[in-house]
N, C-alpha and C positions, 0 to 999 in steps of 0.2 A: 617363959616361952609362950604365954598366952597371946602376946602381940603377934607372934608369927602365924597363929591359927587363923588370922583374918584371910589368908589365901583361900581357905575352904569357902568362906562366905562370898568370895569374889569369883567362884568357879563359873557361875551362870553368866556373869558379865564377860568373862574370858571366852567362853564358848560363843557368846554373841559376837565378839570381835572377830573370831575366825569365820563365823557365818557371814558377817559383813564382808570379810575378805573374799569369800567365794562369790558373794553377790556382786562385788566390785569387778572381779575377773569376768563374770558372766556379762555384766553391763559393758565392760571394756570390749569384749568380743562382739557384742551386739553393735556397739558404736563403730567398731572396725568394719563390720558388714555394711553399716550405713555409709561410712566414708567410702568404702570400695564401690558401692552402688552410686554414690554421688559423683565420685571421680569418673566412673564409667559413663554416667549421664553427661558430665562435662565434656568428656572425650567425644561422645556421640554428637553433641551440639556442634563442637568445633569441627569435627570431620564432616558433618552434614553441611554446614555453612561453606566449608571449603569445596566440597563436591559440587554443590549447587552453583557456587561462584565460578567454578571451572567450566561447568556446562554452559553457563551464561556467556562466559568469555569465548568458548568454542562456537556458540551460536553467532555471536557478533563477528568472529573471525570468518566464519562461513558466509555471513552476510556481506562482509567486505569483499571476499573472493568472488561471490556471485555478482556483486556490483561491478567489479572490474570486468567480468565476462560481458555483462550487459552494457557496460560503458563503451566497449569496443564496437558493439552493434549500434549504439546511439551515434557514435562518431562516424561510422561508415554510412549510415542513413543520412546524416547531416551532410556528409561529403557528396552523396549522390544528388541530393537536392541542390546543393550549391553548383555542382557540375552541370546539372540539367538546365537550371535557370540561366547560367552564364552561357551555355551553348545556344539556348534559344535567343539570347540577346545579340549574339555575335555571328550566327550562322544562318544563311538564307535557305529557303526550301529548295531553290534551284540547285545549290551546291550539294544538298543532301540527296537530291534525285540522281546525281551522277555516281553515287557510291555503288559498289558492286552488290552489296547486300540489298540495297533498295531496288536495284534492277532485277535481282533474283526474286524479290518479293512480288514485283509487278508481273513477272513472268508466270506467276501461278494464278492469275485472274481467271483463266478459262475454267478453273475448277470451281468457281463460285465462292472461293474462300482464300484469302491471302495467307500464305504460310511460307516458311523457310525450310520446308521439307527437302527441297533440292538446294543445297548450298553451292555457291560458286566454287570453281576449282581453286585449290590452295587454302581453303578455309575449312577447318574441321569442327565437328560438333563439340569438342572440348573447349573451343574458343568462344563460342557465341551461344546465346539463347535462341529459342524459337518464337518468332513474332507471328501471331495469328489474328486475323480480323475477317468478318464477313464481307462479301463483295457482291454486287456493287452497292455503294452507299453514296448518298448525296453529301458531299463535303466541299469545303473550300480547299481546292486542290493544293494550292501553295502552302496554306497553313498545315494541312494534313501532312504534306510531304516533309515540311520542316519538323513537325512533331515526331513522325516516324523516324526521320533521320536522327533526332535527339535520342529516341528510345534505342535505336541500333548502336548509337555512339556510347551507350552505357555498358555495352558488352564487356569491354576491358575491365571496367570497375566491377561488374558482376563477378568476373573471374578472380580478381584480386580479393574481393570480399569472401568468396567461397573458400579460397585457399587460406585466408587469415582466420576464418571462423568455420572450421570443418563441420561443426554440428549444425550449421545453418541449413535448413531444408531447401528453401527456395529464396532467390533474390529476383525481383521483377518490377516492371513498370506497368500499371493498369491505367488505360486512357479513357477519358470521357468519350472519346471518338470511337469507342467500341473496338479496341484491340489491347493485346497484352503481349509484352516481351518478357519471357520467363527463362531463368537460368537456374540449374543446369538444363541443357537441351532435352526436350521431350517432344516426340513426334506428335503431329496434330491429331492422329487417330487415337492417341492415348489421352491428350489433353489439348483443348483449344478454348478460345475466348467464348464465353456465354454471358448473357446479361445477368445470370445468377450471381456472377462475381460482384455485382454492384450491391448485393444485399449484405456482404460481409463487412466487418468493422474496418479492415484494412483500407477499404475505399470509402465506405459511408461516413466514417468519422473524419475524413479529410475534406468533405464537401464544405463550401463556404458557409452554409447555414448552420452546420454542426461545429465548424472550426474557424470562426471569423478571425482568430488570432494567428492562423496559419502555423500552429505549433506542431511539433512532432508528437506522436501518440502511440500508445500500445492498444492493440485491439483486444476484444474478448476472445476467449478460447473457442475454437470451432473445428469442425471436421474438414480436413483438406480434400478438395475436389480432385487433386492430382494423385491421391491414393497414399499419402504418407501419414495418415492418421490424424490424431488431434494435435493442434498446434496453436501458437499465438504469434501475432505479427507486430513488428515495429515498423511504422510507416510515417511518411511525411508528404504533405500536399505539394504539387508542382504548379506554378503559375507562370503564364506569359504576361508580364506586366500585371494587370488586374484580372486576367482571364484564367479561371481554373481549368487545368488540362487533365490532371489525374494524380496518381500517387505512386511513389517509389516505396518498396517495402522489403523487409527481410523476415523470413519465417523461422521460428524455432519450434521444433516438435516437443510435445509434452513428454515424450519418451526420453528425450535427452535431459530434460529437467528432472525426470524420475531417477535417471542414472546419477545425477549430481546429488539429489536429496538422499539417495540410498547410503551415501558416505556419512550422512549426519545421523548416526544411530548410537554410537558410543556403547553399544551393547546393552542399553537400558530402555530406550523409548523409540519414538518415531518422529521424523521431521516431516515438514510439509511446506508448500508455497501456495498462497492464495493471492488473488488480485483484488482490486478495488470494487469489482463487481461480485465479490463473494464466490468466485469460481475457484475450484481446487485445481491448481496448475500442476502440482507434483505431490506424490505420495509414494512411499516405498512399496505399497501393495500394488500400485499400477492398475487399480480397479477401473479407472476411467478408460484407459487403453483397452482393457480386456472387454468391457461392455460396449465400447465404441461410442461413448457419449461423455459430455463434460459433466463432472460431479460438482456439487456445491461444497463450499468450505465446511459447512456443518457435517457433511458426510465424511470428511477427512478426520474428524475427531473421534476419540473412543466413544463407545456406546453410552457410557455414563455421562458424557458431556454433550450429547446431542441436544439441540434446542437452546444451548447457551452460547452459540457462536458469536452473536452480536455483543453479548456481555463480555466474553473473553477478549474480543478485539478492542473494546472500549476501556479495558482495565489499564492501570498505570504500570508500566514495565521499567521505570527508571531504576528500580532496585534489582532488575535482572530477570525476575520471574514472579509468578502469582500462583497461588494454590486454589484449585477448583475441584471439589468433590473427590478428593484423594488423588489428584493428578497435579504435578508441577508443570506449568505451562510457561515456555520461554518464547518471546515474540520480539522480532526486530524488523523495523520498517526499512526498506531499501531506498537508496538515494536516487538511483538511475531508472527506476521503474515503479509503477504504482502497485507494488507487491509487498507482501510480508512473509518473512521466513520465520517459521515456527518450529517448536520442538515440544513434544508432550511425553512425559515419563511418569509412570505410576509411582505414587509416594511409597508404596510397599516395596517396590523393586529397589528404590534408593535406600530405604531403611534397611533392607536385607543386606545390601552391599556394605553399608556402614557398620552394621552389627557384626558381620563376618570379619570386618577389618579390625574392630576394637575388641572382639571377643577374646583373642589370645591375651591381649594386654589386661583386660578385666580379670580373667582367670588367673593370670600370673600375679596380679596385684592382690587378689583375694587369698591365694595360696601363700603369698609372702607374708601378708598380715597374720594369717592363721598360724604359720610357722613361727613368726616372731613372738606372738602371744603364747603359744605352747612352750617355746623355749624359756620366755620370761617367767611363765607360771611354774615351770619345772625348777628353774634356778631359784626363784623366790621361795617355793615350798621346801626345796632341798636345803637352802642356806639360811632361811629365816623362819618360815611358817612351821615346818616340822620340828626344828630345834626349839622354837618357842613353845609349841604344844608339849613337847617332851619336858621342858623346863617347868611349865605350869603343872603338869601331872606329877612331876617329881616333888614340887613344893607342896602340892595337895597331899600326897602320900606321907611326906615327912611331917606335915602338920598334924597328921593323925597319930603320930608317935612311932617310935622305933626306926631302925635303919632300913633303907632299901638300896638296891643296887643302883649305881649311877647309870643313867640312860646313855645309849649310843648316840652321840651327836658329833657334828663336824669339829675339827680341832680348835677352830676359833671360838667355839662355844664351851669347850671343856673347862677352861679356867673359871668361867662364870658358874657352871654347874658345881664344880669343886668348891668354889667360894660360898655358894649357897649351902652346900652340904656342911661345910665347916661352920657356917653361921648357925645351923640347926644343932650341931654337936655341942655348942657351948654358948650360952648367953654372954659369957665372959669374952669369948672371941669377938662377938659383935661389939662389945664395949672397947676391946682393944683395936678393932678395925676403925671405930669412930675416933679413937685417940690418934691412930695413924693418919686418918684423914685430916684431923686438925693439924697435925704436924706437917703433913704435905701442904696444907693450905698456908701455913706459916712460912715454909721453905719456898713455896711458889711466889708468895708475895715479896719475900725478901730478895728473890731473884730479879724482880722487876726494878727498873731504873727509878731511883728517887732523887738522884743528883742531876737536875735538869739545868741546861745552859740558861744563864740570865746575865747577858752582857749588854753593852751599849748597842749591839747590832741585832741581837735575837733573844727571845724569851720562849721557853717551852714548858709544858706541864702535861702529865698524863695521869689517868686513873683507870682501875679495873674493878668491877663488882661481879664476882662469879655467881652463876645461877645455882651452883652446888658448892659444897665445901671447897672443892678444887675445880678449876675450869680449864678450857683449852685456848682461851684468848691470851694474847700478850702483846705488849708494845715494847719498844726499846729505843734508846738514843745512844749511838755508838760514836765516841770521839774518833775522828780519823786523822787528826793532826791539823794544826793551823786553825782556820775558821770553818773547817768542814766537819759535818756530822752525818752519820748514817741514821736515817729515820725509818722505824719499822712499825708496822701494824699487821697483826696476824690473827687468824681464827682457825683452830684445829677442828677437824670433823669430830663429832661426838661430844660427850661430856664426861666428867668424872676423872678417875685415876688414869685410864688409858689416854684420854685427851691431854691431861696434865703432863704425863710422862712424854708423850709425843711433842708437847709444846716445849718442854725443857730440852729435848734433843734438838728440835728445830732451832731454838734460840742459840744453843751452844754452837751448832754447826755454822749458822749464819754469822755469829760474832767472829768465829775463827777465820772464815773466808773473807768477811767484809774488811778486816784490817789489812788485807793484802792490797787494797787500793783498786781492785778491779771495778769495772763499770757495773752498775746495778744489774744489767741484763746477764752479764757473765756470772755475777755472784748467784743469781737465782738459778741459772743453769747448773752450777756446781752443787748448790744446796739440794736442788731437785734430785740430781743423780745419787747423792748420798742418802737421801730419805727413801728413795725408791728401792734401793738395794736391801734385800732381805726384809721387805715390808710385808710380813705375813699377815698383819692385821688389816692390810689394805686401807690404812689411814692416810689422810692427806691434810694439807694446810693451805688455806688461801693467804697470800702474803703480799703486802705492798712494801717495797724497799726503795728509798730515795736517798741520794747524796745531796745534802744542802750546803751551799757555800754561803756562809753568813756575810762575807764581805761584799759579795756581788748580788746576793738574793736569788742566785740561779739554783734550780732544783733539777737534777737528773734522776730519772726514776724508771722503775719497771714494775709492772703489776701482774702478779700471779693469781688471777681469778678473784681478787678482793674487791670490796666495794670501792667506788671512786671517791677519793677525798674531796672535801669542799674547799674551793678557793675563796678566801675572803678578800674582796677587792678594797682598795683604800677608800673608794667612794661609798662603801657600805654595801655594795652588791655582793651576791654570792653566785657561784656556778660550780658545776662538777669538773674536776680535773680530767682532761681527756684520757681515755684508756689506752693501754698498749696491746690488748688482745691476748695476754698470756693465760695459760691454764693453771689450776691449783698444783702445788708441788707434792711429790711423793707418789703420784699415780703411775708414772712409767718413766724410765730413764730416757735420756736423749731429747727431751723437749726443748725447743728453742724459745727464747724470750726476747721481746723487743723493748726498747727504751725510748723515752721522750724527754724533752727539756721544757721547763716552765720558769719564767722570771717572776718572782713574787714582787709586788709593788711595795715600796716603803709605806708603812702604815697599814699594810694588808697582812695576810696570814694564810694559814692552812689548818684545816680541822680533819683529823683522821679518826676512823671509828670502825667498829665491827657491825655485823648484821643484827646483833642484839639491840642496837639502837633503833634502826629503821624498822625491824620486824617485831618490836614490842607491841603487845596488843592490849586493848581495853576490854572491859567485861563483855562487849558485844563481838569480840574477836576481830575488830577493825585494827589494821596495822598503823603504827606511828607514821611510817613512810618517809621517803627521801625529800619530798616536796615540803613537808612540815619542818624537817631539819633545816632546809635551805631558808625557809621563811623565818625560823627562829634565830638564825645566825645573821640575818640581814641587819646592817647598821650597828653591829656589835664590835667593830674594830677598836672601840675605846676600852673594851674589857681585856683584862689580862688572860693568859692561857688558863690559869687556875680558875678564874671566874667563868670562862667559857665552858670548861668541862663541867663544873658544878651546875651552871645554868642548864645544860643539856640533860644531865642526869635528873635534876629536879623536875624538869618539864616532862620527862618520860614517866616519872613517878606520878605526877598529876594526871597524865593521860591514862596510865594503866589503872589507876584507882585501886580497887580491891583485887584485880587480876594479879596472881603471883608471877614473879619473874621467871621466864622460861629459858632464857639464854643469857650468857655472859654479856655484860655491858662494859665495853672498853672504849676509851677515846684518848686522843693525844692532840694537843693544840699548839700551834707555833705562831708567833707574832714577829714580823720584821720591823724592827724599831728604826733602823737607819741603813 
């Protein structure tokens, strides 16, 4: 019994194993936390990019909408200019002088100021604007009369424009001849022509020296002299041939633009509109309207961004936005006006929104990972760690001499405890057990096929070398009648007697079902159901089963979680046989199995094996590997199946060197001869 007492000497190493287990579980939990944080970070980046892209799209959509509003103004001003210049080309001053409005205008001369405060009968103030001009003035009477007639003829267009653009404050014509016709109608006591009007952009930017191309233009923002607050004008110069006469214009109040920009908030930041003169045209705060002066674009930015206005405007926004000092800035240039639509949102606000969005997912993920690890740890300790510790303590106590009570362990462990207890009772029982194992080894090997087909069409050979006295691997060649053979390669979970017993049961059931002639997929399904029934040991077997027709070279096969066989092509090449996606047999009843077909080439073959081949290790614990097996078998179609099996086993031994065999090594080779 002295040999058994080595358990006491290994006690320290055993405790170290369990300490490592606890360390592994702690590291696994830490890794889970890192994964949860990493996934949360990934979700944060994805959601942040999506949110910023959505804001950028909304800003561009608002820009398009504002462009459409502005475009209607551009079109109407172009229409007024076209109408005015055509009218001047085709209508004389005398004809204009006969018009009722012109006669009413001349009737006011006695007051020293021409006005339409008194309209002719039948004409209401809703239909026309009020034309005002100082009197008397030295003018070319005919030219003046024609120009006034043109200005009065614009009244119907004024009315149409005002109806089409309700938020237009004023529509008007300002003449170099010192008069203005303005719509909607306003009495001269409230507003009349003064030469101060010439200082505003709506007139000054239209002068020939400032606008030689005669283009349409937007003015700077300014305070309206008619009392409607801050506004900006869209205007166009009017010419009689090459003579500048004045400008037609349309005014938009900044308060209307503020109403529009207030819709651009999304609950996060603030929108704004600036022009090419760095004036702030619109801002949700409406500060400019409140203080009665035009603010600069810089004043529309958050305090932290003040002084960086030019830098912000010069940045590249092709990506949708830029980040400045903790603020995301979105900027889009308008097509129909020299304006830019912007949106500024604090980075912290966006981050808070995203974090609140992903927080439930992150918490759920962390709790789920924690619960999974706790359950896994509980089950592992209950079914493996605690019984293992009990077994080690039991061996240690028995090694000290005398009998001790059997520990309380799960039913699956009790046979092992009892077997160890019996081994300690008598050295003779150990010898008997060894003899039983030798007998089991003999029985197991005698059950393996030794009568391999060797015909003019096919040749086969297989071999198995168990890692222990008995193993869980097996192969089989089942004659199915005619030139058809059932080809089997299997690997039972575990090692030793349980694996060997499960192997014998699996082989017997498969042989019984295979001779029925069912397809491989159906055979595996039936075998699986039989093995899964009353499988208290929770054992399973990975199994490849194929039906090979030697006359045609066709292989119909199904794979229950086993390693893919190697196809040996006639040209010496090798490749993995495509899988069918099946699970190992014996895990649970009712599993489906798929099957596929492969035609072996004449002069080619098939090499089947278990994971004891590819997972063999050398002294550095490097694995033999599937790629090494493929390379070894390349160009070996001239070898017989027996030679192929021997070649592989010998190469594994050379590779492993002094490293002992850890798993059963099993292989089966097939060569198609004709």
